[in-house]
ZADO-162543 format. One line per field, with one value per residue (C-alpha): residue number from 1; y, x, z. Coordinates in nm, 3 decimals, m for minus. Each point is the difference from the previous one (the first is absolute). Layout:
N
i (NUM:...)
yy (Y:...)
xx (X:...)
zz (Z:...)
This chain:
381
i (1:2:3:4:5:6:7:8:9:10:11:12:13:14:15:16:17:18:19:20:21:22:23:24:25:26:27:28:29:30:31:32:33:34:35:36:37:38:39:40:41:42:43:44:45:46:47:48:49:50:51:52:53:54:55:56:57:58:59:60:61:62:63:64:65:66:67:68:69:70:71:72:73:74:75:76:77:78:79:80:81:82:83:84:85:86:87:88:89:90:91:92:93:94:95:96:97:98:99:100:101:102:103:104:105:106:107:108:109:110:111:112:113:114:115:116:117:118:119:120:121:122:123:124:125:126:127:128:129:130:131:132:133:134:135:136:137:138:139:140:141:142:143:144:145:146:147:148:149:150:151:152:153:154:155:156:157:158:159:160:161:162:163:164:165:166:167:168:169:170:171:172:173:174:175:176:177:178:179:180:181:182:183:184:185:186:187:188:189:190:191:192:193:194:195:196:197:198:199:200:201:202:203:204:205:206:207:208:209:210:211:212:213:214:215:216:217:218:219:220:221:222:223:224:225:226:227:228:229:230:231:232:233:234:235:236:237:238:239:240:241:242:243:244:245:246:247:248:249:250:251:252:253:254:255:256:257:258:259:260:261:262:263:264:265:266:267:268:269:270:271:272:273:274:275:276:277:278:279:280:281:282:283:284:285:286:287:288:289:290:291:292:293:294:295:296:297:298:299:300:301:302:303:304:305:306:307:308:309:310:311:312:313:314:315:316:317:318:319:320:321:322:323:324:325:326:327:328:329:330:331:332:333:334:335:336:337:338:339:340:341:342:343:344:345:346:347:348:349:350:351:352:353:354:355:356:357:358:359:360:361:362:363:364:365:366:367:368:369:370:371:372:373:374:375:376:377:378:379:380:381)
yy (0.535:m0.007:m0.127:m0.117:m0.036:m0.158:0.033:m0.225:0.242:0.295:0.272:0.266:m0.117:m0.092:m0.305:m0.200:m0.103:0.293:0.202:m0.254:0.051:0.379:0.048:m0.248:0.195:0.340:m0.150:m0.128:0.355:0.134:m0.202:0.099:m0.284:0.031:m0.158:m0.080:m0.164:m0.238:m0.068:m0.075:0.322:m0.033:0.005:0.225:0.247:0.311:0.239:0.079:m0.264:0.146:m0.011:m0.273:m0.276:m0.166:m0.178:m0.364:m0.132:0.076:m0.117:0.016:m0.076:m0.340:m0.272:m0.305:m0.218:0.180:0.069:0.358:0.297:0.008:0.111:m0.275:0.101:m0.094:m0.144:0.256:0.034:m0.157:0.235:0.298:m0.223:m0.052:0.387:0.105:m0.266:0.068:0.405:m0.039:m0.251:m0.072:m0.192:m0.130:m0.041:m0.044:m0.169:0.037:m0.283:m0.134:m0.312:0.176:m0.085:0.101:0.328:m0.066:m0.386:0.235:0.256:m0.269:m0.218:0.301:0.111:0.006:0.168:m0.174:m0.072:0.019:m0.097:0.137:m0.187:0.217:m0.188:m0.312:m0.129:m0.256:0.310:0.172:m0.264:m0.225:m0.355:m0.175:0.204:m0.016:m0.375:m0.024:0.274:0.237:m0.198:m0.161:0.359:0.148:m0.318:0.040:0.364:m0.104:m0.089:0.334:0.178:0.058:0.072:m0.056:0.227:0.019:0.232:m0.244:m0.420:0.014:0.143:m0.297:m0.240:m0.029:0.041:m0.308:m0.227:0.023:0.024:m0.019:0.293:0.237:0.294:0.314:0.162:0.331:0.203:0.305:0.290:0.281:0.432:m0.001:0.376:0.063:m0.170:0.128:0.221:0.366:0.259:0.055:m0.287:0.002:m0.059:m0.198:0.202:m0.048:m0.269:m0.204:m0.273:m0.085:m0.345:0.063:m0.295:0.097:m0.234:m0.196:m0.076:m0.357:m0.296:m0.134:0.356:m0.112:0.334:m0.203:m0.155:0.352:0.171:m0.317:0.025:0.405:m0.005:m0.218:0.211:0.304:m0.142:0.043:0.345:0.266:0.189:m0.233:0.031:m0.162:0.170:m0.230:0.124:m0.147:m0.111:m0.333:m0.259:m0.029:0.361:0.031:m0.370:0.173:0.296:m0.210:m0.184:0.255:0.156:m0.351:m0.079:0.332:0.034:0.331:0.300:m0.173:0.256:m0.155:0.216:m0.152:0.010:0.282:0.116:m0.063:0.273:m0.019:m0.396:0.115:0.284:m0.237:m0.240:0.282:0.057:m0.370:m0.148:m0.344:m0.150:m0.315:m0.221:m0.304:m0.196:m0.375:m0.141:0.081:0.211:m0.025:0.277:0.312:0.318:0.177:m0.165:0.202:0.295:m0.017:m0.046:0.268:0.201:m0.045:m0.159:m0.352:m0.256:m0.299:m0.259:m0.298:m0.301:m0.075:m0.200:0.317:0.200:m0.241:0.049:0.371:0.014:m0.169:m0.048:0.268:0.076:m0.308:0.169:0.157:m0.303:m0.145:m0.243:0.271:m0.236:m0.020:0.316:m0.037:m0.083:0.293:0.286:m0.117:0.055:0.346:0.077:m0.082:0.188:0.324:0.033:m0.255:0.290:m0.254:m0.223:0.285:0.144:m0.351:m0.006:0.324:m0.039:m0.345:0.166:0.322:m0.232:m0.298:0.207:0.177:m0.291:0.062:0.381:m0.004:0.042:m0.288:m0.198:0.148:m0.112:m0.353:m0.014:0.197:m0.277:m0.256:0.189:m0.003:m0.408:m0.007:0.155:m0.187:m0.325:0.091:0.080:m0.349:m0.173:0.225:m0.322:m0.025:0.310)
xx (m0.290:m0.313:0.018:m0.274:0.079:m0.219:0.018:m0.296:0.079:m0.147:0.150:m0.073:0.191:0.343:0.161:0.331:m0.190:m0.201:0.379:0.132:m0.254:0.027:0.343:0.014:m0.255:0.216:0.297:m0.181:m0.174:0.351:0.092:m0.326:m0.217:m0.352:m0.100:m0.352:m0.019:m0.303:m0.121:m0.375:m0.156:0.000:m0.380:0.147:0.159:m0.243:0.299:0.144:0.125:0.328:m0.024:0.289:m0.224:m0.246:m0.232:m0.156:m0.241:0.031:0.167:m0.050:0.218:m0.011:0.157:m0.126:0.285:0.247:0.152:0.001:m0.230:m0.005:m0.220:m0.183:m0.082:m0.342:m0.085:m0.053:m0.214:0.134:m0.168:0.235:0.301:m0.093:m0.036:0.335:0.208:m0.139:0.017:0.360:0.161:0.287:0.314:0.040:m0.186:0.229:m0.204:0.144:m0.127:m0.203:m0.096:m0.227:m0.328:m0.273:0.099:0.362:m0.158:m0.319:0.231:0.281:m0.249:m0.139:0.359:0.094:0.310:0.369:m0.024:0.253:m0.056:0.247:m0.045:0.097:m0.084:0.048:m0.349:m0.018:0.062:m0.265:m0.268:m0.119:0.182:m0.333:m0.143:0.265:m0.023:m0.388:m0.111:0.221:0.212:m0.255:m0.090:0.395:0.095:m0.209:0.146:0.370:m0.067:m0.140:0.360:0.288:0.258:0.048:0.197:0.031:0.167:0.188:0.071:m0.247:m0.255:m0.001:m0.069:m0.343:0.018:0.277:m0.243:m0.251:0.243:0.332:m0.003:0.293:m0.013:0.233:0.067:0.020:0.050:m0.205:0.177:0.027:0.073:0.363:m0.007:m0.301:0.152:0.378:0.101:0.051:0.207:m0.130:m0.160:m0.165:0.255:m0.050:m0.022:0.386:0.078:m0.301:m0.041:m0.363:m0.104:m0.291:m0.300:m0.202:m0.279:m0.369:m0.061:m0.067:0.117:0.208:0.184:0.207:m0.066:m0.048:0.340:0.149:m0.121:0.142:0.359:m0.035:m0.090:0.372:0.190:m0.171:0.127:0.376:m0.028:m0.245:0.076:m0.148:m0.385:m0.260:m0.264:m0.268:m0.204:m0.333:m0.332:m0.178:m0.177:0.274:0.073:m0.216:0.172:0.339:m0.023:m0.145:0.301:0.251:m0.201:m0.029:0.381:0.082:0.209:0.170:0.028:m0.277:m0.148:m0.309:m0.058:m0.331:m0.024:0.243:0.003:0.287:0.220:0.012:0.055:0.333:0.051:0.016:0.215:0.244:0.046:0.012:0.305:m0.166:m0.307:m0.148:m0.294:0.009:m0.266:0.058:m0.263:m0.215:0.199:0.057:0.267:0.035:m0.046:0.083:0.373:0.053:m0.134:0.233:0.292:m0.035:m0.035:0.334:m0.093:0.071:m0.236:m0.062:m0.303:m0.170:0.142:m0.309:0.036:m0.145:0.239:0.263:m0.003:0.069:0.306:0.225:0.381:0.104:m0.369:m0.021:0.166:m0.311:m0.240:m0.057:m0.247:m0.244:m0.166:0.356:0.008:0.380:0.095:m0.198:0.122:0.360:m0.083:m0.145:0.336:0.195:m0.181:m0.014:0.346:0.262:0.116:0.190:m0.304:m0.238:0.269:0.045:m0.380:m0.096:0.266:m0.147:m0.330:0.065:0.075:m0.219:m0.308:0.071:m0.149:m0.347:m0.055:m0.333:0.187:0.151:m0.277:m0.255:0.276:m0.068:m0.358:0.005:0.221:m0.279:m0.245:0.161:0.059:m0.413:m0.089:0.172:m0.104:m0.354:0.050:0.144:m0.241:m0.341:m0.223:0.189:m0.176)
zz (m2.591:0.157:0.341:0.272:0.380:0.206:0.374:0.189:0.316:0.142:m0.230:0.196:0.327:0.037:m0.057:m0.149:m0.295:m0.097:0.034:m0.208:m0.293:0.044:m0.010:m0.342:m0.127:0.042:m0.128:m0.318:m0.068:0.016:m0.260:m0.205:0.001:0.054:0.323:0.198:0.338:0.050:0.359:0.200:0.140:0.397:0.137:0.304:m0.290:m0.152:m0.103:m0.341:m0.255:m0.193:m0.334:m0.050:0.236:m0.172:0.253:m0.065:0.257:0.346:0.368:0.365:0.300:0.166:0.155:m0.192:m0.078:0.160:0.353:m0.039:m0.169:m0.376:m0.311:m0.147:m0.359:m0.124:m0.341:m0.310:m0.259:m0.290:m0.260:0.211:m0.023:m0.400:m0.053:0.179:m0.174:m0.368:0.087:0.144:m0.235:0.251:m0.128:0.330:0.346:0.322:0.244:0.334:0.295:m0.244:0.167:0.283:m0.116:m0.207:m0.175:m0.148:m0.139:m0.208:m0.138:m0.128:m0.139:m0.217:m0.085:m0.373:0.124:0.100:0.371:0.214:0.370:0.320:0.319:0.285:0.307:0.147:m0.073:0.299:0.196:m0.141:m0.010:0.278:m0.118:0.022:m0.228:m0.246:m0.057:0.028:m0.141:m0.216:m0.188:m0.213:m0.066:m0.085:m0.137:m0.363:m0.034:m0.039:m0.360:m0.087:0.109:m0.260:0.277:0.387:0.199:0.415:0.203:0.229:m0.027:0.281:m0.208:m0.234:0.255:m0.070:m0.393:0.013:0.171:m0.323:m0.307:m0.121:m0.197:0.010:0.234:m0.017:0.350:m0.032:0.309:0.198:m0.095:0.195:m0.071:0.094:m0.095:0.291:0.285:m0.061:0.222:m0.054:0.061:0.356:0.150:0.341:0.310:0.291:0.333:0.169:0.160:m0.099:m0.243:m0.144:m0.151:m0.231:m0.097:m0.289:m0.075:0.094:0.382:m0.060:0.123:m0.302:0.069:0.291:0.163:0.321:m0.010:m0.099:0.338:0.174:m0.156:0.023:0.387:0.066:m0.224:0.182:0.370:m0.149:m0.216:0.168:m0.359:m0.214:m0.093:m0.217:m0.211:m0.199:m0.254:m0.139:0.078:0.039:0.225:0.263:0.063:0.328:0.109:m0.079:0.184:0.318:m0.055:0.036:0.290:0.185:m0.038:0.050:m0.320:0.000:m0.274:m0.249:m0.204:m0.237:m0.280:m0.173:m0.371:m0.149:m0.339:m0.242:0.005:0.398:0.006:m0.272:0.249:0.326:m0.238:m0.036:0.387:0.116:0.078:m0.045:m0.188:0.126:m0.183:0.234:m0.199:0.088:m0.293:m0.273:m0.232:m0.286:m0.127:0.227:m0.199:0.342:0.027:m0.346:0.132:0.278:m0.193:m0.223:0.255:0.109:0.332:0.136:0.079:0.215:m0.118:0.070:m0.154:m0.187:m0.361:m0.194:0.183:m0.087:m0.352:0.026:0.226:m0.155:0.017:0.283:0.052:0.177:0.292:0.047:0.056:0.391:0.107:0.191:0.230:0.160:0.199:0.156:m0.363:m0.139:0.247:m0.077:m0.358:0.023:0.223:m0.268:m0.276:0.210:0.130:m0.177:m0.247:m0.228:m0.037:m0.088:m0.210:m0.211:0.011:m0.154:m0.281:m0.102:0.010:m0.174:m0.314:0.056:0.017:m0.377:m0.185:0.163:m0.153:m0.188:m0.332:0.011:0.114:m0.277:m0.250:0.106:0.015:m0.339:m0.175:0.152:m0.143:m0.312:0.022:0.095:m0.318:m0.209:0.173:m0.050:m0.349:m0.059:0.213:m0.012:0.109:0.331:0.093)
């Protein structure tokens, strides 16, 4: 099959959607399919472009419509789109985050292939609500008829689409490379008498790290051997460091941005992982990473994490704004050996369904259905 995977975000930086697209590309290449990535070329990038990446149009960083920095993809010359599509003759084009303005619409309107849409995030968190209702919706609604199938990474990610259409949506969760996160024969060991809580992620309000610091301050009073390690960068980094200093919170270490291997090493050496987002999450790939690494976790009780932490996993969910209850949950998951054993038994089995080969299989079935639909109803696209 000839497959195109589109990514509207900065392809030459990290990011959840980029990693998702790249993992699908690698899986389909292993299976012998022809795969190309289509993405806009960021204005701030002047490096090499891999052979498997096709750049159409440009993008630049902006805060327009959104509460945090993201890439705005500008319009594309229609002749360039037509030339690429005529040359590549894709069987299916898989659009990731298709509703983000301008770029995706221009591509899907020129496509003669079967088109699949995948929604990753909660659109109302990505775009300001007023913008969605007054600007974006009139722009996106006419696009719906040009797609042959719709998928989303979670129920939360379907909210915006369901407000526009009654067409069916297939939920296909985010995936993870289980082998990469699984503990090896000799994982890093914590220092004697030291128990480490590990956070990794953006340092911004919706991630709730300030609540983690308050709960940890309570826990640290009782357990002098407990340490907190915070990895990641973001607009709140200096503010959080100042909170630690002003509140005299002991044994907190900020690592800043870390690479993937370093993140995995810290997960393997941690006693507990914590992701305290009170809101703004549509899925939670970091939860799967902790499960795959074999480390129990405590997480914010938000709607996105609720969809991941099913069954016994709900034991991990806590209201991060309730400092005392949050500290108690951290204590239980750190030191209650029976609870930890139960949780790890559940997580070890539960996370297997998210391995990339399984996720790629699910998407491939959607591609086949989309191609059949496109052949039967070519006028729809």
